[in-house]
Residue frames as a rotation matrix with the C-alpha (Angstrom) as fourth column:
ALA 1
-0.306 0.899 -0.312 71.91
-0.025 0.320 0.947 82.98
0.952 0.298 -0.076 98.89
THR 2
-0.160 0.201 -0.966 71.95
0.920 0.384 -0.073 82.44
0.357 -0.901 -0.247 102.65
LEU 3
-0.869 -0.203 -0.451 72.41
0.371 -0.871 -0.323 86.14
-0.327 -0.448 0.832 103.27
ASP 4
-0.777 0.628 0.029 69.48
-0.368 -0.492 0.789 86.91
0.510 0.603 0.614 100.98
ARG 5
-0.097 0.768 -0.634 67.27
0.413 0.610 0.676 84.46
0.906 -0.196 -0.376 102.88
VAL 6
-0.397 -0.114 -0.911 68.21
0.916 -0.114 -0.385 85.96
-0.060 -0.987 0.150 106.26
LEU 7
-0.974 -0.005 -0.228 67.54
0.000 -1.000 0.019 89.48
-0.228 0.019 0.974 105.02
ALA 8
-0.556 0.824 -0.107 64.20
-0.231 -0.029 0.973 88.45
0.798 0.566 0.207 103.49
ASP 9
0.045 0.572 -0.819 63.16
0.648 0.608 0.460 86.80
0.761 -0.551 -0.343 106.75
GLN 10
0.088 -0.121 -0.989 64.64
0.976 -0.189 0.110 89.19
-0.200 -0.975 0.101 109.34
GLY 11
0.882 0.276 0.383 65.31
0.392 -0.880 -0.269 92.40
0.263 0.387 -0.884 107.47
ARG 12
0.567 -0.755 0.328 68.79
-0.789 -0.612 -0.045 92.70
0.235 -0.234 -0.944 108.99
ILE 13
0.617 -0.451 -0.645 71.82
0.425 0.880 -0.210 90.69
0.662 -0.145 0.735 110.03
ASP 14
0.896 -0.174 0.409 73.45
-0.418 -0.640 0.645 91.50
0.149 -0.749 -0.646 113.35
VAL 15
0.216 -0.832 0.511 76.17
-0.628 0.282 0.725 88.86
-0.748 -0.477 -0.461 113.59
LEU 16
0.729 -0.169 -0.664 78.28
-0.465 0.589 -0.661 86.94
0.503 0.790 0.351 111.11
MET 17
0.348 -0.667 0.659 80.38
-0.639 0.345 0.687 84.13
-0.685 -0.660 -0.307 112.56
ASN 18
0.494 -0.310 -0.812 82.83
-0.698 0.417 -0.583 82.40
0.519 0.855 -0.010 110.23
ASN 19
0.365 -0.301 0.881 83.80
-0.731 0.493 0.471 78.99
-0.576 -0.816 -0.040 111.60
ALA 20
0.986 0.057 0.155 84.35
0.040 0.827 -0.560 76.65
-0.160 0.559 0.814 108.64
GLY 21
0.317 -0.931 -0.181 87.93
-0.935 -0.339 0.108 75.53
-0.162 0.135 -0.978 108.14
ILE 22
0.966 -0.137 -0.220 90.19
0.074 0.959 -0.274 72.70
0.249 0.248 0.936 107.01
VAL 23
0.439 -0.878 0.192 93.70
-0.708 -0.205 0.676 71.61
-0.554 -0.433 -0.711 107.94
MET 24
0.897 -0.305 -0.319 96.45
0.014 0.742 -0.670 69.73
0.441 0.597 0.670 106.12
PHE 25
0.729 -0.671 0.135 99.64
-0.134 0.054 0.989 68.44
-0.671 -0.739 -0.051 107.68
GLY 26
0.591 -0.614 0.524 103.00
0.807 0.434 -0.401 68.75
0.019 0.660 0.751 106.00
ALA 27
-0.251 -0.772 -0.584 106.10
0.595 -0.599 0.536 70.87
-0.763 -0.213 0.610 105.67
VAL 28
0.395 0.357 -0.846 105.78
-0.326 -0.807 -0.493 73.98
-0.859 0.471 -0.203 103.55
GLU 29
-0.523 -0.696 -0.492 108.22
-0.738 0.080 0.670 72.41
-0.427 0.714 -0.555 101.09
ASP 30
-0.950 0.086 0.300 106.10
0.158 0.961 0.225 69.27
-0.269 0.261 -0.927 100.74
MET 31
-0.128 0.984 -0.125 102.68
0.248 -0.090 -0.965 70.90
-0.960 -0.155 -0.232 100.44
PRO 32
-0.466 0.004 0.885 101.48
0.882 0.076 0.465 70.86
-0.065 0.997 -0.039 96.79
GLU 33
-0.998 0.051 -0.028 100.47
-0.053 -0.993 0.105 74.26
-0.023 0.106 0.994 95.48
THR 34
-0.401 0.912 -0.084 96.95
-0.084 0.055 0.995 73.02
0.912 0.406 0.055 94.74
GLN 35
0.102 0.422 -0.901 96.50
0.835 0.456 0.308 72.00
0.541 -0.784 -0.306 98.36
SER 36
-0.732 -0.385 -0.562 97.91
0.624 -0.710 -0.326 75.28
-0.274 -0.590 0.760 99.65
ARG 37
-0.886 0.443 0.137 95.40
-0.279 -0.746 0.605 77.11
0.370 0.497 0.785 97.47
LEU 38
-0.080 0.882 -0.465 92.59
0.311 0.465 0.829 74.90
0.947 -0.078 -0.312 98.78
LEU 39
-0.229 -0.086 -0.969 93.56
0.973 0.012 -0.231 75.81
0.031 -0.996 0.081 102.34
PHE 40
-0.929 -0.156 -0.336 93.55
0.187 -0.980 -0.061 79.52
-0.320 -0.120 0.940 101.51
ASP 41
-0.657 0.751 0.067 90.29
-0.126 -0.197 0.972 79.27
0.744 0.630 0.224 99.55
THR 42
0.120 0.753 -0.647 88.54
0.569 0.482 0.666 77.70
0.813 -0.448 -0.371 102.54
ASN 43
0.097 -0.160 -0.982 90.23
0.994 -0.034 0.104 79.36
-0.050 -0.987 0.155 105.51
TYR 44
-0.647 -0.403 -0.648 90.84
0.413 -0.899 0.147 82.85
-0.641 -0.172 0.748 104.13
PHE 45
-0.981 0.194 0.022 89.07
-0.090 -0.551 0.830 83.77
0.173 0.812 0.558 100.89
ALA 46
-0.325 0.922 -0.209 85.69
0.602 0.372 0.707 82.29
0.730 0.104 -0.676 101.86
PRO 47
0.103 0.410 -0.906 85.34
0.964 -0.267 -0.012 84.15
-0.247 -0.872 -0.423 105.19
VAL 48
-0.737 -0.380 -0.559 86.68
0.251 -0.922 0.297 87.35
-0.628 0.078 0.775 103.64
GLU 49
-0.857 0.478 0.192 84.07
0.122 -0.174 0.977 87.12
0.501 0.861 0.090 100.88
LEU 50
0.023 0.889 -0.457 81.34
0.872 0.206 0.443 86.68
0.488 -0.409 -0.771 103.49
MET 51
-0.244 -0.170 -0.955 82.65
0.715 -0.697 -0.058 89.73
-0.656 -0.696 0.291 105.34
ARG 52
-0.979 -0.175 -0.108 82.50
0.053 -0.720 0.692 91.71
-0.199 0.672 0.714 102.08
LEU 53
-0.546 0.834 0.081 78.89
0.417 0.186 0.890 90.64
0.727 0.519 -0.449 101.57
VAL 54
0.227 0.703 -0.674 77.63
0.944 0.011 0.329 91.59
0.239 -0.711 -0.662 105.04
LEU 55
-0.613 -0.551 -0.566 79.56
0.710 -0.698 -0.090 94.85
-0.346 -0.457 0.819 105.49
PRO 56
-0.866 0.335 0.371 77.27
-0.030 -0.776 0.630 96.96
0.499 0.534 0.683 103.24
VAL 57
0.105 0.945 -0.310 74.24
0.384 0.249 0.889 95.56
0.917 -0.212 -0.337 105.08
MET 58
0.130 -0.111 -0.985 75.71
0.991 0.038 0.126 96.28
0.023 -0.993 0.114 108.51
ARG 59
-0.894 -0.444 -0.064 76.69
0.442 -0.896 0.046 99.80
-0.078 0.013 0.997 107.46
ARG 60
-0.550 0.750 0.367 73.17
-0.025 -0.454 0.891 100.54
0.835 0.481 0.268 106.27
GLN 61
0.427 0.788 -0.443 71.62
0.422 0.259 0.869 99.32
0.800 -0.558 -0.222 109.49
GLY 62
0.496 -0.264 0.827 74.17
-0.544 -0.837 0.059 101.18
0.677 -0.479 -0.559 111.62
GLY 63
-0.034 -0.601 0.799 75.99
-0.979 0.181 0.095 98.31
-0.202 -0.779 -0.594 113.28
GLY 64
0.876 0.270 -0.399 76.88
-0.339 0.934 -0.110 94.65
0.343 0.232 0.910 113.52
ARG 65
0.245 -0.804 0.542 79.52
-0.734 0.211 0.646 92.19
-0.634 -0.556 -0.538 114.64
ILE 66
0.637 -0.214 -0.741 81.74
-0.477 0.646 -0.596 89.90
0.606 0.733 0.309 112.61
VAL 67
0.394 -0.492 0.776 83.37
-0.731 0.344 0.590 87.08
-0.557 -0.800 -0.224 114.58
ASN 68
0.471 -0.346 -0.811 85.99
-0.631 0.511 -0.584 84.99
0.617 0.787 0.023 112.81
ILE 69
0.862 -0.237 0.449 87.13
-0.188 0.672 0.716 81.73
-0.471 -0.701 0.535 114.37
THR 70
0.401 -0.809 -0.430 90.85
-0.778 -0.052 -0.626 81.55
0.484 0.586 -0.650 113.66
ALA 71
0.788 -0.237 -0.569 93.20
0.418 0.883 0.212 79.47
0.452 -0.405 0.795 115.86
ILE 72
0.694 -0.664 -0.278 96.24
0.020 -0.369 0.929 79.90
-0.720 -0.650 -0.243 118.04
GLY 73
-0.001 -0.658 0.753 97.92
0.889 0.344 0.302 79.25
-0.458 0.670 0.585 114.70
ALA 74
0.785 0.270 0.558 97.04
0.501 -0.806 -0.315 82.85
0.365 0.526 -0.768 113.86
VAL 75
0.788 -0.534 0.305 99.93
-0.615 -0.711 0.341 83.78
0.035 -0.457 -0.889 116.17
LEU 76
0.084 -0.735 0.672 101.92
-0.579 0.513 0.633 80.56
-0.811 -0.443 -0.383 116.63
SER 77
0.429 -0.014 -0.903 103.44
-0.858 0.307 -0.412 78.82
0.283 0.951 0.120 113.58
THR 78
0.386 -0.223 0.895 103.83
-0.467 0.790 0.398 75.13
-0.796 -0.572 0.201 114.32
PRO 79
-0.651 -0.658 -0.378 106.14
-0.686 0.298 0.664 73.02
-0.324 0.692 -0.645 112.12
LEU 80
-0.948 0.256 0.187 104.25
0.315 0.820 0.477 70.86
-0.031 0.512 -0.859 109.62
LEU 81
0.125 0.989 -0.074 101.27
0.931 -0.143 -0.337 73.19
-0.344 -0.027 -0.939 109.97
GLY 82
-0.657 -0.567 -0.497 102.91
0.425 -0.823 0.377 76.16
-0.623 0.036 0.782 108.30
VAL 83
-0.871 0.374 0.317 100.46
0.177 -0.363 0.915 76.64
0.457 0.853 0.250 105.43
TYR 84
0.096 0.916 -0.390 97.47
0.825 0.146 0.546 76.20
0.557 -0.374 -0.741 107.76
ALA 85
0.001 -0.160 -0.987 98.98
0.830 -0.551 0.090 78.78
-0.558 -0.819 0.132 110.13
ALA 86
-0.928 -0.373 0.007 99.56
0.302 -0.740 0.600 81.12
-0.218 0.559 0.800 107.19
THR 87
-0.405 0.858 0.316 95.83
0.457 -0.109 0.883 81.02
0.792 0.502 -0.348 106.38
LYS 88
0.425 0.571 -0.703 94.99
0.885 -0.097 0.456 81.84
0.193 -0.815 -0.546 109.98
HIS 89
-0.465 -0.646 -0.606 97.61
0.652 -0.713 0.259 84.62
-0.599 -0.274 0.752 110.10
ALA 90
-0.915 0.089 0.393 96.02
0.286 -0.543 0.790 86.07
0.284 0.835 0.471 106.97
LEU 91
0.030 0.999 0.016 92.47
0.603 -0.031 0.797 85.92
0.797 -0.014 -0.604 108.32
ASP 92
0.230 -0.015 -0.973 93.58
0.931 -0.287 0.224 87.47
-0.282 -0.958 -0.052 111.62
ALA 93
-0.758 -0.594 -0.270 95.26
0.476 -0.786 0.394 90.34
-0.446 0.171 0.879 109.77
ALA 94
-0.707 0.558 0.433 92.23
0.269 -0.354 0.896 90.98
0.654 0.750 0.100 107.56
THR 95
0.248 0.834 -0.493 89.90
0.824 0.087 0.560 90.85
0.510 -0.545 -0.666 110.56
ALA 96
-0.092 -0.361 -0.928 92.00
0.834 -0.538 0.126 93.38
-0.544 -0.762 0.350 112.48
ALA 97
-0.960 -0.263 0.098 92.01
0.268 -0.756 0.597 95.74
-0.083 0.599 0.797 109.50
VAL 98
-0.356 0.906 0.227 88.23
0.389 -0.076 0.918 95.47
0.849 0.415 -0.326 109.02
ASP 99
0.139 0.407 -0.903 87.72
0.989 -0.003 0.151 96.14
0.058 -0.914 -0.402 112.72
ILE 100
-0.494 -0.376 -0.784 89.29
0.446 -0.883 0.143 99.58
-0.746 -0.279 0.605 112.25
GLU 101
-0.983 0.077 0.165 87.90
0.121 -0.404 0.907 100.26
0.137 0.912 0.387 108.78
ALA 102
-0.323 0.946 -0.024 84.29
0.412 0.163 0.896 99.49
0.852 0.280 -0.443 109.74
ARG 103
-0.507 0.099 -0.856 84.28
0.860 -0.007 -0.510 100.92
-0.056 -0.995 -0.082 113.27
PRO 104
-0.961 0.170 -0.220 83.05
-0.155 -0.984 -0.086 104.40
-0.231 -0.049 0.972 112.21
PHE 105
-0.463 0.824 -0.325 79.89
-0.574 0.000 0.819 102.67
0.675 0.566 0.473 110.95
GLY 106
0.153 0.527 0.836 79.21
-0.984 0.159 0.080 100.82
-0.091 -0.835 0.543 114.20
VAL 107
0.883 0.106 -0.457 80.61
-0.240 0.940 -0.244 97.52
0.404 0.325 0.855 112.93
ARG 108
0.182 -0.854 0.487 83.28
-0.909 0.043 0.415 95.52
-0.375 -0.518 -0.769 114.76
ALA 109
0.690 -0.095 -0.717 85.26
-0.352 0.822 -0.448 92.57
0.632 0.562 0.533 113.40
LEU 110
0.240 -0.497 0.834 86.89
-0.955 0.034 0.296 90.30
-0.175 -0.867 -0.466 115.99
SER 111
-0.088 -0.367 -0.926 88.79
-0.509 0.816 -0.275 87.04
0.856 0.447 -0.258 116.18
VAL 112
0.695 0.182 0.696 88.33
-0.685 0.462 0.563 84.06
-0.219 -0.868 0.445 118.48
LEU 113
-0.071 -0.850 -0.522 91.46
-0.794 0.365 -0.486 81.93
0.604 0.380 -0.701 118.84
PRO 114
0.892 0.371 0.259 90.70
-0.452 0.709 0.541 78.42
0.017 -0.600 0.800 120.12
GLY 115
-0.201 -0.938 0.281 93.54
-0.921 0.279 0.272 76.30
-0.334 -0.204 -0.920 121.40
GLN 116
-0.849 -0.216 -0.482 93.55
-0.394 0.866 0.307 72.52
0.351 0.451 -0.821 121.20
TYR 117
-0.116 0.889 0.444 90.04
-0.810 0.174 -0.560 71.05
-0.575 -0.424 0.700 121.15
LYS 118
-0.736 -0.057 0.675 88.90
0.178 0.945 0.274 67.62
-0.653 0.321 -0.686 120.06
THR 119
0.197 0.775 -0.601 87.14
-0.672 -0.339 -0.658 68.09
-0.714 0.533 0.454 116.72
ALA 120
0.585 0.098 0.805 86.84
0.379 0.844 -0.378 66.16
-0.717 0.527 0.457 113.48
ILE 121
0.767 -0.221 -0.602 89.05
-0.548 -0.714 -0.436 68.58
-0.334 0.665 -0.669 111.54
ALA 122
-0.301 -0.952 0.050 92.07
-0.797 0.280 0.535 66.25
-0.524 0.122 -0.843 111.50
GLU 123
-0.354 0.231 0.906 90.05
0.227 0.961 -0.156 63.18
-0.907 0.151 -0.393 110.51
LYS 124
0.655 0.707 0.267 88.40
0.476 -0.112 -0.872 65.16
-0.587 0.699 -0.410 107.71
SER 125
0.048 -0.727 -0.685 91.68
-0.370 -0.650 0.664 66.60
-0.928 0.221 -0.300 106.43
PRO 126
0.918 0.339 -0.205 91.87
-0.294 0.236 -0.926 66.42
-0.266 0.911 0.316 102.62
GLY 127
0.646 -0.722 -0.247 95.58
0.021 0.340 -0.940 65.61
0.763 0.603 0.234 102.75
LYS 128
0.840 -0.522 0.146 98.59
-0.197 -0.043 0.980 64.70
-0.505 -0.852 -0.138 104.86
TYR 129
0.767 -0.633 -0.100 102.13
-0.095 0.042 -0.995 65.12
0.634 0.773 -0.028 103.54
ARG 130
0.712 -0.516 0.477 104.42
-0.521 0.069 0.851 63.47
-0.472 -0.854 -0.220 106.07
THR 131
0.790 -0.481 -0.379 107.71
-0.200 0.382 -0.902 62.68
0.579 0.789 0.206 104.38
ALA 132
0.595 -0.635 -0.493 110.96
0.778 0.608 0.157 61.11
0.200 -0.477 0.856 105.51
THR 133
-0.147 -0.707 0.692 112.75
0.429 -0.676 -0.599 64.45
0.891 0.209 0.403 105.15
TYR 134
-0.367 0.095 0.925 110.95
-0.619 -0.768 -0.167 65.91
0.694 -0.634 0.340 108.16
GLU 135
0.315 0.527 -0.789 110.19
0.158 0.790 0.592 62.69
0.936 -0.312 0.166 110.04
GLY 136
-0.569 -0.597 -0.565 112.38
0.670 0.062 -0.740 63.72
0.477 -0.799 0.365 112.98
ILE 137
-0.911 0.297 0.287 110.29
-0.379 -0.878 -0.292 66.83
0.165 -0.375 0.912 113.62
ALA 138
-0.034 0.963 -0.269 107.05
-0.610 0.193 0.769 64.90
0.792 0.190 0.581 113.06
ALA 139
0.058 0.002 -0.998 108.05
0.496 0.868 0.030 62.23
0.866 -0.497 0.050 115.58
ALA 140
-0.874 -0.419 -0.246 109.06
0.427 -0.419 -0.801 64.83
0.233 -0.806 0.545 118.17
LEU 141
-0.661 0.703 0.261 105.73
-0.688 -0.707 0.163 66.61
0.299 -0.071 0.951 117.78
ASP 142
0.148 0.696 -0.702 103.90
-0.200 0.717 0.668 63.28
0.968 0.042 0.246 118.10
ARG 143
-0.338 -0.344 -0.876 105.68
0.726 0.498 -0.475 62.61
0.599 -0.796 0.081 121.40
HIS 144
-0.997 -0.037 0.071 104.89
-0.010 -0.823 -0.568 66.07
0.080 -0.567 0.820 122.69
ARG 145
-0.316 0.949 0.013 101.20
-0.739 -0.255 0.623 65.78
0.595 0.187 0.782 121.78
ALA 146
0.131 0.338 -0.932 100.99
0.223 0.906 0.360 62.37
0.966 -0.255 0.043 123.48
ALA 147
-0.627 -0.465 -0.625 102.55
0.699 0.019 -0.715 63.78
0.344 -0.885 0.314 126.64
ARG 148
-0.940 0.282 -0.191 100.15
-0.163 -0.865 -0.476 66.75
-0.299 -0.416 0.859 126.66
ALA 149
-0.718 0.695 0.018 97.00
0.421 0.415 0.806 64.91
0.553 0.587 -0.591 125.67
ALA 150
-0.214 0.657 -0.723 95.19
0.941 -0.059 -0.332 66.39
-0.261 -0.752 -0.606 128.67
ASP 151
-0.664 -0.090 -0.742 95.49
0.047 -0.996 0.078 69.82
-0.746 0.017 0.666 127.05
VAL 152
-0.902 0.426 -0.066 93.13
-0.076 -0.007 0.997 68.73
0.424 0.905 0.038 124.24
LEU 153
-0.747 0.644 0.164 89.70
-0.380 -0.211 -0.901 69.75
-0.546 -0.735 0.402 125.48
THR 154
-0.799 0.573 0.183 86.38
0.557 0.590 0.585 68.11
0.227 0.569 -0.790 124.68
ASP 155
0.147 0.822 -0.550 84.21
0.867 -0.375 -0.329 70.75
-0.477 -0.429 -0.768 126.38
TYR 156
-0.383 -0.281 0.880 83.66
0.822 -0.538 0.186 73.62
0.421 0.795 0.437 123.95
SER 157
0.570 0.743 -0.351 81.98
0.821 -0.500 0.275 75.94
0.029 -0.445 -0.895 126.47
SER 158
0.041 -0.620 -0.784 85.03
0.453 -0.688 0.568 78.21
-0.891 -0.378 0.252 126.69
VAL 159
-0.868 -0.280 0.411 84.94
0.481 -0.265 0.836 78.74
-0.125 0.923 0.365 122.92
ILE 160
-0.019 0.952 0.307 81.22
0.853 -0.144 0.501 79.46
0.521 0.272 -0.809 123.03
ASP 161
0.522 0.169 -0.836 81.79
0.723 -0.607 0.329 81.93
-0.452 -0.776 -0.439 125.86
ALA 162
-0.508 -0.786 -0.354 84.52
0.400 -0.578 0.711 83.68
-0.763 0.220 0.608 123.84
VAL 163
-0.707 0.323 0.629 82.20
0.622 -0.139 0.770 83.97
0.336 0.936 -0.102 120.83
LEU 164
0.366 0.919 -0.145 79.40
0.868 -0.281 0.409 85.39
0.335 -0.275 -0.901 122.98
ARG 165
0.249 -0.352 -0.902 81.75
0.569 -0.701 0.430 87.93
-0.784 -0.620 0.026 124.55
ALA 166
-0.820 -0.556 0.133 82.99
0.409 -0.409 0.816 88.97
-0.400 0.723 0.563 121.11
THR 167
-0.398 0.770 0.499 79.37
0.725 -0.069 0.685 89.39
0.562 0.634 -0.531 120.08
ASP 168
0.521 0.831 -0.194 78.13
0.713 -0.298 0.635 91.23
0.470 -0.469 -0.748 123.18
ASP 169
-0.122 -0.604 -0.788 81.01
0.917 -0.373 0.144 93.15
-0.380 -0.705 0.599 124.80
PRO 170
0.840 0.478 -0.257 80.29
0.374 -0.853 -0.364 96.89
-0.393 0.210 -0.895 124.53
GLU 171
0.549 -0.762 -0.342 84.01
-0.823 -0.564 -0.064 97.56
-0.144 0.317 -0.938 124.05
PRO 172
0.989 -0.046 0.143 85.28
0.055 0.997 -0.060 94.33
-0.139 0.067 0.988 122.56
ALA 173
0.082 -0.996 0.042 88.88
-0.304 0.016 0.953 93.17
-0.949 -0.091 -0.301 122.44
PRO 174
0.063 -0.079 -0.995 90.28
-0.995 -0.080 -0.056 92.51
-0.075 0.994 -0.084 118.97
ARG 175
-0.268 -0.228 -0.936 91.00
-0.396 0.912 -0.108 88.88
0.878 0.341 -0.335 119.90
TYR 176
0.415 0.448 0.792 89.52
-0.909 0.230 0.346 86.37
-0.027 -0.864 0.503 122.34
LEU 177
-0.550 -0.717 -0.428 91.56
-0.664 0.687 -0.296 83.36
0.506 0.121 -0.854 123.46
ALA 178
0.585 0.706 0.400 90.05
-0.811 0.498 0.306 80.03
0.017 -0.503 0.864 124.48
GLY 179
0.713 -0.268 -0.648 91.78
0.029 0.935 -0.355 76.93
0.701 0.234 0.674 125.77
VAL 180
0.829 -0.511 0.227 94.69
-0.248 0.027 0.968 75.73
-0.501 -0.859 -0.105 127.88
GLY 181
0.422 -0.729 0.540 98.19
0.699 0.640 0.319 74.46
-0.578 0.243 0.779 127.19
LEU 182
-0.484 -0.665 0.569 99.63
0.874 -0.339 0.349 76.14
-0.039 0.666 0.745 124.10
ALA 183
0.331 0.690 0.644 96.81
0.652 -0.660 0.373 78.68
0.682 0.297 -0.668 124.18
ARG 184
0.893 0.009 -0.449 98.16
0.392 -0.504 0.770 80.08
-0.220 -0.864 -0.454 127.43
GLN 185
-0.023 -1.000 0.020 101.61
0.833 -0.008 0.554 80.48
-0.553 0.030 0.832 125.87
ILE 186
-0.464 -0.163 0.870 100.40
0.787 -0.527 0.321 83.20
0.406 0.834 0.373 123.51
GLU 187
0.520 0.719 -0.462 98.66
0.851 -0.482 0.207 85.43
-0.074 -0.501 -0.862 126.06
GLY 188
0.017 -0.607 -0.795 101.60
0.381 -0.731 0.566 87.85
-0.924 -0.313 0.219 126.09
ALA 189
-0.860 -0.321 0.398 101.66
0.465 -0.170 0.869 88.02
-0.211 0.932 0.295 122.31
LEU 190
-0.060 0.924 0.379 97.95
0.899 -0.115 0.423 88.84
0.434 0.366 -0.823 122.22
ALA 191
0.512 0.195 -0.837 98.42
0.672 -0.697 0.249 91.63
-0.534 -0.690 -0.488 124.74
GLU 192
-0.474 -0.762 -0.442 101.13
0.218 -0.587 0.779 93.17
-0.853 0.273 0.445 122.55
LEU 193
-0.758 0.274 0.592 98.98
0.627 0.056 0.777 92.77
0.179 0.960 -0.214 119.43
GLU 194
0.348 0.920 -0.178 96.13
0.934 -0.324 0.154 94.54
0.084 -0.220 -0.972 121.22
ARG 195
0.161 -0.377 -0.912 98.45
0.377 -0.831 0.410 97.44
-0.912 -0.410 0.008 122.04
LEU 196
-0.855 -0.517 0.040 99.47
0.202 -0.261 0.944 97.66
-0.477 0.815 0.328 118.38
HIS 197
-0.353 0.819 0.453 95.82
0.893 0.150 0.425 97.46
0.280 0.554 -0.784 117.33
ARG 198
0.525 0.511 -0.680 94.99
0.724 -0.688 0.042 100.45
-0.446 -0.515 -0.732 119.52
HIS 199
-0.319 -0.748 -0.581 97.93
0.169 -0.649 0.742 102.27
-0.933 0.139 0.333 117.97
GLU 200
-0.886 0.011 0.463 96.62
0.463 0.069 0.884 101.61
-0.022 0.998 -0.066 114.46
ALA 201
0.140 0.989 0.036 93.13
0.978 -0.144 0.152 102.75
0.155 0.014 -0.988 115.46
GLU 202
0.380 -0.073 -0.922 94.58
0.439 -0.863 0.250 105.99
-0.814 -0.500 -0.296 116.83
ARG 203
-0.707 -0.693 -0.143 96.61
0.155 -0.348 0.924 106.51
-0.690 0.631 0.354 113.65
SER 204
-0.691 0.523 0.499 93.37
0.664 0.185 0.725 106.11
0.287 0.832 -0.475 111.73
GLY 205
-0.766 0.311 0.562 91.72
-0.303 -0.946 0.112 108.89
0.567 -0.085 0.819 113.71
LEU 206
0.122 0.885 -0.449 89.50
0.128 0.434 0.892 106.66
0.984 -0.166 -0.060 115.85
GLY 207
-0.176 -0.239 0.955 91.12
-0.788 -0.547 -0.283 107.37
0.590 -0.802 -0.092 119.23
């Protein structure tokens, strides 16, 4: 319905940004299947469905940008956030594939990977499954987070800048990183993923 309203008002849609997401804490073993499915419904299936809806429009108009907000969890799997990370891995993979599939039509699909920012996502979590079995890991992670509290940013300008670059760069990167701390730890992984992305584009005849 939203897409229909935008098209009725503007006649085109140049940018889709998927940002909605939820998180639940708990070991993979402890996460109920219903909650795992809720995470995937929100963090993966919903943005993929929106991509599917805008792609025909963007093809017809000869271009567009899709920007998916994932997380450093798209690359880094943190204990007790395994299912959440799996949803972000999945969205990152789908985004990278669409970026190659849609490129001949002038459409690019890109990911923005924010690090640790102060948001309401944890407070609004629909579930937390912290059990005695994995309490040792949970306590260790709590201590580490407390020691690195300065790495949790409250200024979102770096995320906004990453989104704008993904939207505007003439030759965009497949992934844009924002943040400090853990975010900086995955820079090397992103560089290697970009090399592999170029390889897949070349294999697909895009050069």
